[in-house]
N, C-alpha and C positions, 0 to 999 in steps of 0.2 A: 821583472815584469814591467811593461809600459804603464804609466799612470792612466787613470780614467780620463783626466783632463787632456793629455796629450794624445791618446788613443782617439778620443772623440774628435779632437781638432783636425787630426790627420785624415779621417773619414770625411767630414763636413767640409773641409777646405775646398775640395772640388767633389760635390755630391754626384755629378754627372759621371766623372771618371770613376769614382767608387762603385756606382751603379753598373757601370760598363764592366768592371772587373768582375762583379757578381754575374752579369748576364753572359760571359763566356765560360763559366764554369760548365762542364759537359752535362751534368744532369739538368742544370737550369735551363741551359740553351736547348736541350732536347725537349722538355716539357713546354717551354716556350713556343718552339717551333710547331709542336703538335697543336697546341692551343690556337695559335694563329692560322694554321692550316685547316682546322676542322670546325672551329666555332661557327663560322660562316655556313657550313652545311646543315646546322641544327635549325630545325623549323618549329620546335615545339618544347615546352618545358619538360615533357615526358623524355624526349631524346637527349635533352641536356642532361637530365638527372641519371638517365642509363648509361651516359658515357663517363665513366669514373674518372678518367684522367682530365676530362673537361671540367667536371663538376668539383673535384677535389682541387685543381689548380685555382678556381675562382674562389673557393672557399678559403684557402690559404691566403690568397691575394687580400681578402677582407678581414683577415685575422680571425676566421670562423673555423679554422681547421679542426678543433675539438668537437665540432657540431656537424662533421661531414657524415656520420652515421645516421643522423636524423633526417632521413630523405623526405618522409611525409610532412615534417615540421617545415623544412625548406620549401616544399612544394607550395605550402599555404603562404609562404613569405613571397616567393616568386609570383603567385597569382594575386596578390593584394593589389588592390585599386589605391595607388599611392595619392589619388586626388581626394580619397575619402579618409577623413582625419579617424573614422572608426574602424578602418580596414586592419586586418591581422598585423601587418608589418608596422602599421603607424601606432598600434596601441602597445607594441613592445617597447620597453623602456630603453633597450640596448640599440643605439642608433646605428650599428653595424649591419643589422638585418634590414633595416630601411634602405641604407646605402647599397646593400647587395641587390635588393629588388630593384632599386633605381638603375643599377647598371645594366639591367637586361630589360628588352622590351620586344615586342613583335611589330613587324612592319609589313605593309602590303603595297603593291603597285597597281592593283586593279580597283575598279569601282565596286564596292561592296557594302552591304548594310553594316556589316562588322568584319573587322580583321579577327583572325584567330585569337590574338591577344585580348581584344575586346570582348569577344564571346566568352573566353575563359575567365576574364575579369568579372563579367557580369554573372556567370554561373557561380563563380567562386564567392561572389559577393552575397548571391542569393543563398548558397550553402552557408556561409557564415552568418548570414541573417538568421537562418532557420536554426543553426548550431547554437547561436548565441541567445535564443529566446528564453531559454531557462534561466540564463544569468540576468537578461533583462528583467524577468519576472521577480527574480530573488532581489535584484537591485531596488526594484519599485517597492517591494515588500519591506526591505530594509529601511527605505526612506520612510515609508508610510509610518512603520512603527516607531522610528526616531521622532517624527515630527507631530503625529496625532497627539501625543500626550501633552504638546505645548499649547494645543488649541483651547480656547476659552469660550468661545461662542460659536454659534452655527454659521454666522457670517464669515468668521475667520477660516472656519472649515471650508465652506463652499467657495471661498475667494482663493483658495490655493488649488490650482487647476490639477496638480499632480495627486493631491489627496482625494479631490473630487472624482477625477477619472478612475483612480483606483477603486473607489468604493462603488462606482456605477458599473465598473467592468466585473466587479466581484458578485453583482446582483443582476447581471445581464442587461442593465440599462445601456442604450446606445448614447455615448456622449454627445453625438452630433445633434440628436433630435430629442433631448431631455433638457427642458428649461430650468434655469436657475430658481425661478419662483416655484416651480412645481416641487423640486427638491426641497426648497426650504419648508413649504407648507407640510410635506410629508414628515420631515425631520422634527418640526415643532408640534406635530399632531399628538394629542392625548390619546394613546393606543387603547386607553380603558374607556374612552367616551365614544359610544356608538355612532354619535353625530359628527365626530371629528373628521377632518379632510381625508386623512388616510383611510379610515373605515368606510366612508362613503364611496371611496374608489371601487371597493370591492376586489382589491388586488392583492393576493397573498405575498407577492414578491414586494409591493410598496410597504405592506405592513410589516414584513420581515426586516426590511431596510429601516424602517422607523425604529424597530425594537433593538437593532443593532447598535443604536447610539443612545446617550443619555441626556440629549438636549431637552430643556422645558419649553413650554408653550411660548415663551417669550425669546427664545433662543439662546438663553444662558444656560449654565451648568449649575446643578446644585452645589453647595458649599463642599469643599473638599472632595469633589467628585470629577474624575477625568472623563472626557468624551465616551471612552470605551472601557470596560473593564478588561482584565487579561482574557477571560473567557470570551467576551465578544470580540477583541482583537485577533484571538486565535481562530475564530471562526470565519472571521472576514478575511484572514490571510489564507485560510484554506479555500475558501469559496473563489477567491481571486486566481490562485494557481490553478484551480480546475476549470474557471470559466474564461480567463482572459485570453487564453489562446485557443485557435481552432485545431491544434494538434496536441498530441501527448507529449509534454516536455519531460525532461528528466526530473524536474522539480515534482510535476504532478506524479510521475511514476513512483517517486519515493513516498508520497502522500498515500497513494493506493496501496503500496507496500505495507505502510504502517497500519492503514485501515483493515487490510486483509488479516494481517498477522494478530491484531487485536481482537478481531471479530470471529475468526474462524474457530476458536476454541468453544464458542457458544453454539455452533451449528450442530444439530443431532440428526437432521435428516436430509435427503438429497432435496426434498421440496423446499426446505428452509434456505438451502444455498441458491436454488434457482430463483426464489423470490427476491433476493438481494441481488439487483442488477449489477451493483459495483462488484460484488464477489464473483458473480457469474462471469462477467467480462473478464476479470482478472484471470480466473482459471482457464478460461478459452485462450486468452493471450499467452498465458505462461506456457502452454503446451503447444504453441504455434498453429492453432487451428484458426480457420478464417473467420473474421469478424461476423459473417453470416450464420454461423453454426447455431443450430437451433436448440432450445432448451430440452427438447425431447431426445436430441442426439446425446447431449451431455448426460441426462438422466440415464439413458441406456448404457453409456459407458461406465458411469459410476456404479451402477448396480450390476455389472458383469462379473461373473466367477471367472477369474483368470485360470483357474484349474480346469475349467470346462473348455476344451478345444472349440465348442461348437457356439461359446458365447458371444454375444455382440461386439464386445472389445477385441476378441480374437479373430473375428471373421470379417469385420466391416472396415470401412474407412478408406480403402484404397490406398493412395499415396500417404494417407494420414494414419494407416493402421498402427505403425509404430508408436505416433502420438497418442492414438487411443489406449494402446496397452500402458504407456507411461502414465497416462492421466488415471487410469483405472487402479494402477499400482500405487498412485500417490495418496489414495484415499481408502478408508476403511470401512465403507458403507457395506451392508449385507444386500442380498439381492432384492430385498423388499424396500430398500432405500432408507433403512434405519441403521442404527449402531447397536452392536452387541453391548451388553451390560459391561460397563467399566471401560469402554474404548472411548477414544476421541476420534473426529473426523480425519484428523492428522496427527502423526507424532511430530516431535520437534525436528527431525530428520527429513519428514516428508514436506513440512512446511518450507524448510529451507530449500528443498528441490524445486518446490513450486515458485518460490520467490526468485530464486536463481533463474529459472526459466522466464519469469514475467521480466526482469530487468534485461534479459537478452532480446525478448520479443516485443516489448512495449512499443517501439517505433517502427515495427516492420511494415505495417500499413501505410504509414506516413512515408517512409523510405522509399517504398515500392512506387507510391505516388510521385514523389519527388524524382525518382530515377526515370519513370516514364515521362514526365514534364520535361525534365533535361534533356533526355534523348530526342524527344520531339523536337524541342527547340533548336538543337545542334543540327538536326536533319533538316528544318525548314529555314534556318536563318540564311544559309547560302542560296536559297531559292527566291527570296525576296527580291522584288524589283521596284518596289517603292514604299513609301512610308505607310500608305494605305493597306499594303498587304499585312504589315505588322499589326496595325490598328485594329484590323478585322479579324485577327486570329486570337481568341479569347485565352487559349492556353499560353500563347507565347507573351501576352500582356500580363497574364497573372504571374508568370515567373518575373518579367520585368518590373512590374510595379511593386512586387514584394521585395525585390533586391534593393530597391531604394526607399522602401517604408513608404510607398504612396498608395498601398492597396485599399486603405480605408478613407481616401479623400473623396472619392465619388466624382472623379473628374470626367468630364464629357470627352468624347473623341475629338471634338473640335479643338478643345483646350490642349489635349496632348499632342495633336498634329502641329500646333502652334510651337509647342515646346520643342518637338523632335526635328522642326525644320528651322530653328532659330540660328542666327549666326552669332556664335558665342563671343567673337571678337568685338561685337558691337555692344558696348555697355548698355544701350537701349533696347536691345533686342527683347523679344517677348520673354524668354527664359530667364534672362538677366533681371527683368523688370519685376519679376514675381517676387525677388529677394528671398528665395527660398532655395537653398544649395541644392536640394534634392532634385529639383527640375533640371538646374544646370547640369548636374551629374547624369541625369537621364538623358539629355541632349547630347552630352559628349560620349555617351556609350554607343551611339550610332552615328553614321556617315551620310545622313541625308542632306540634299540641297534644299534651298528655300522652296523650290517648286514640289518637295517630296521625292525627287529621283534620288538614285544612288550618287554619291561622291567620292572622289578620291583625289584631293588636291596635291599638286606637286610642289613641295615645300622645299625651301632652302634648309630648314631643320625640321625633323620630324616633330610631331605634337609633342611627344614624350620630352624631346630636347628643349623645345620652346618653353614648356611648363618647368622644366628643370632649371633652365637659365633664369626664368623669371624669379623662381622662387629663391635661388641663391642670391639674385641681385637685391631683393627685398631684404634678405637676412643680413647681407654686407652693409646695405645703407642704413638700415634701422638697428644694427646689433646694439650700438651704445647711444642711439639716437632718441629723440623724442617722439611723441605720437604724431606730430606733424611731419617728421622725417619719414616715418613708415608710410603715412598717407601719401606723400610725394613719391616715394619708392614704388607704392601700389599703382599710382597713377601712371608712373614711367612704365611699369610692367605692362599695364594695359596697352600702352603706345606700342611698346616693343611686340607684344603678342599680335597686335593687328597689323603692324607694318611689316614685319619680317615674313608674314605669309605672303606679301607682295613681291618679294625680291625673287629675280629670276636669274641673275648673274652675280659673280663676285664683284663686278665693277658696281653694280646696284647697291651691294651691301657696303663696300668700301666708300661709296660715294655719299652715304648717309652717316655722318660721324656720330650722330646720336646713337644709332644702333651699334656701331663699333664700340663706343664708349660704354655703352650697356653691358656688352659682352665682356669687355675687360674688367669692368668693375665686378661682375658676376664671378670672374675668375680670380679676383683678388689682386688685380693689376692696375696700378695708377695710370689712367689714361694719358696723363700729361708726359709720362716717360716714352710713350709709344708712337712712333711717325706711322702714317698710313703705308708708306712705301716699304717699311720693315715688315709690317703685318702682310703686305701683298707677298713679299718673298716667302713668308711663312705658309701662306695658303697655296702658292705655286710649288712648293717642295713636294717632294714624293715621300709620303710617310713609311713607305716600305724599304726605302733606301737608307740604311744607317749612316751613309755619309751625306746625306742632303742637308740642306741648310737648316731645316727645322729640327733635325735629329742631332745636329751639333750644338744647338742651344741648351745651356744647362738648365733653363727654367722649363720644365716639363708642363707647365700649365699651357703653353702655346700649343703644344702637341694636342692636348685635350680641346682646346678651343677648335682648331682646324679640324679635328676628327668629329666634332659635333655637328658640322655642316656637311652638306650633300654636294659639294663643289668638287668637280674633278680637277686634274692639274692644269686644265685650260681655263678654268674658272666658270665652267658651265654647270648647270644643274645635272646631277647624275642620280637617277631613281635608285634606291636601294632595292636589293633582292626581295621578293615577296616573302613574307613569313620570317625574316631574319630575327633571330632572338637577340642580338647584340648589335648596337650601332658601332661604327668606328670608333667614336669616343669612348664607348663602353670597353672595347677590346683593348684599346691603349691604356685606358685608366687602369683596367684589370692587370695588365702586363706590368705596369710601372709599379703598382701596389704589391704584385708578387715580388718584384726585385727589391722593394723596400723591406718587405717582410723576411726575405731570405737575408738581406744584408743585416737587418737588425739580429736575427736568429745567429747568424755567423759571428757577429760582434759579441753577442752575449755568451757565445761559448768560452770565450776568453775573459769577457768582463761583463757581468751583469749590468753594471753601472753606466757602460756605454750604450747597452740595448735600451735601457731606460731613457737615456737623454736622447737618443735617436727616435724612439717611440714618441716621447714629449714633443719633440721638434715637429714631427709628422701630424700630430693630433691636435697641437696648440691652436691651430686656425678654427677649429670646430669648437673650441671652448668658449661659450658665451657667458657663463655665470659661475660662481664658486660651487655651485650644486654639481655642475658638470665635472668639476675636478673631484668632488667628494665621492662621486659615483664610480670613479676609475681609481682602484687601488694602486695601479702603477703610476698614474699621474700624481697622485698624492704622496707617494713615495719621493717623488722628485720634489714635490713642494716642501714636504716635511724636512728632507734634507738641506735643501737650498736655504730654508730660513730657520734651521735648527729648532723646529717645532718638536716638543716632546711627544713620544710615542703615546703616553698616556692620554693625550688630547684626543686621540682616535675613539676613545670610550665616552667622551663628553656627548652632551646633546648635539644633534647635528646642526642646529641652528647657532649654537656657541661656537662650534668649529668653523661654521660660515663667517660669522662675524670676525673671528679670529684672523682668518685668512684675508678678509677684506682690509684688516689693518696693516697686514704686513706685506700686501702685494696688490697691484691693480690689474684687474683681469684684461683691461684694455692693453695692457704692455705685451700680452701674449699675442697680439695681432700686429705687433711692430717688430719687424725682423731684428733691429738691432738689440732692442730691449729683450728680446727673447733670447737672443744669443748671449747676452750678458747674464741672463738667469741661469742658462745652462752651463756656462763656464763657472759660475759660482757652485752649482750642483756637482759638476764634475769634480771640482777641487775638494768640496766638503764630503763628496762621496768616500774619497780615498782616506781622508782623515778619519771619518765615522766608522769605516770598516777596517781600519788598522788596529790590531790587537795591541801594538806598540804605540800608543798615542803619544805624539810629540807635544811639546809646550803650545805649538800654534792651536792645538785642538781646543785648549781652553779659551783661547781668544776667539776662535771661530764658533765655538757653541754659545758665546754669551750675546747680549742684546747688540753690543757694539759691533759684532760680526756683520750685521746687516748693512754697515756702510762700507765694508771692505771692498776694494776695487777688485776686478778681475785679475788684473796685473799682480796685485799683492797676493791673491789666492794662488796664482801660477807660481810666484816665488816660493811661498810657504810650502806648496807641494813639492817642489824641486828640492827645497831644504829637507823635507822630510825624507826623500828619496836618497839624499846625500848628494845631490847634484851640486 
């Protein structure tokens, strides 16, 4: 068997040739041809996911083959707004999902308020905001419970905006219209003094708020006393979950379930059940009845004799008749509304049935409202002719503002119009001047011109490509730099974002070396090594011709650069097809990734070490910290082998492992092609030694501390000696 070291070097000596050999394999060629021929026909995420060959090809290309089955999950990834740090794809720790989402986008060649992609992203963000409400409530509750015990006086409590807002929402106070001084006077009132501030208010809510805390009249706490007892804290937690949202969240549903199951055992009559609004609503919801169901209707159902074919539950309800019967069967009340001696309102099994139904139906009302809201938005968005059409439609604005967390800001239509018509490429524009990212995201969600009309600019790069190029540039320039480097990179990104939109021809672009250098740096290429004439030849090459100049260049980064622009082979702007799901760059990058994945898999069939080395070589440029290495077991296997790190180290504290790795290697070296190659040569040589059951004397040397200084040539010689070469 050829050694890992030799096999790896044979493959990487000419990666383009190695990839070309993979590309002509019948199955690979067939799948690539299908992808290339059909991806341009796809106009929606749904169509893409429905075409298994396209979808599975892309998933394999991005190393996500094992997740191909998770269609609903991947839909959320694709619909994520990557400009939103809190979007689904951005919140996932595995960067592959974000990269996958980044490889796809929608485009439009007509002037519209939104492209399909923007609409889907907005609705996706709205749905995600709604779905995440329970998590937000739970997170705020966790924060409150952790921090409230550290408070020592009323001013410290009120000075913490998150604690203060949490408490106010729990008691129904509007944070925007409740003053600091008012709250302080309430909390420092003597509730037992009829002349105290809180008692003079005559507000039971204010009195309950004061009684929920243990502050004294001077704002301090009694000795050895917390701001709230466990009981007080539990009560405010429940009140917050119940009142902080205008919809029933899963967190509230679980509270209602606990309340119901704890209380139903004490109910002995239908009248008592009706009298408890929370129990009554729980039962109505559990059996899928409309929220408008009357108490008399429920009473008639629960007092029905199901053995009597003429009883209310057996004869009434229309479309809800089945639910009527199920509700009647779930309780044990007699026809007079009482319980027989020894009976409970419900058995354990009946309680379980009711609670199961509640957890299924608790959000039916809100879901129906959301469905109607979303359906109406989708129907109307393509009919908009100006920003005023949008602003004057309350339901569309409800969805839009909630998607961006602006529903409680109380902004005027005038302010929102100025935001939506802002030129985001101008750092001094109104939306940018607000210094609130939510308004910038709102402006980006639509395509309105400064005068409020619809806009569809013809760009050298699509907005998605501009944003991606800028993002990668900032990462490249500030990866190991200072805060000043990052600031300069961000300033340069602003320049690029503004100027690239003015480019109309290839000559315009190549004539601005500042823009050219920006693109090259973003691609990880040293601008000093690239002449403008050489780059022109690249742009004028036919990307579809395997024999063209650009396709014979071993460095595939140039292919991705050219594909990210909308220039044709004459250097003129060519508008992309409306609704296309993937740009040329995305297609080429996907196909190249697929070839790399296949090459690695093929190599791994013969030698797992070669696959690890190839994978490390491909991923290394994305590694910015030691924690990126620690998060990837395959990368860490290479590092552990290359530096003879004991396997036991993996069980150590993560920070200890990180410090150890920093001592033996420099992360910056992974971004230096020569140093990276030396590391992989060391790994491939040591991999053979480590995995050979008949360990040679060289293994002893290589496993010691002195092994860190052994040159690649020496490692090669040792490997050959071990093989008897």
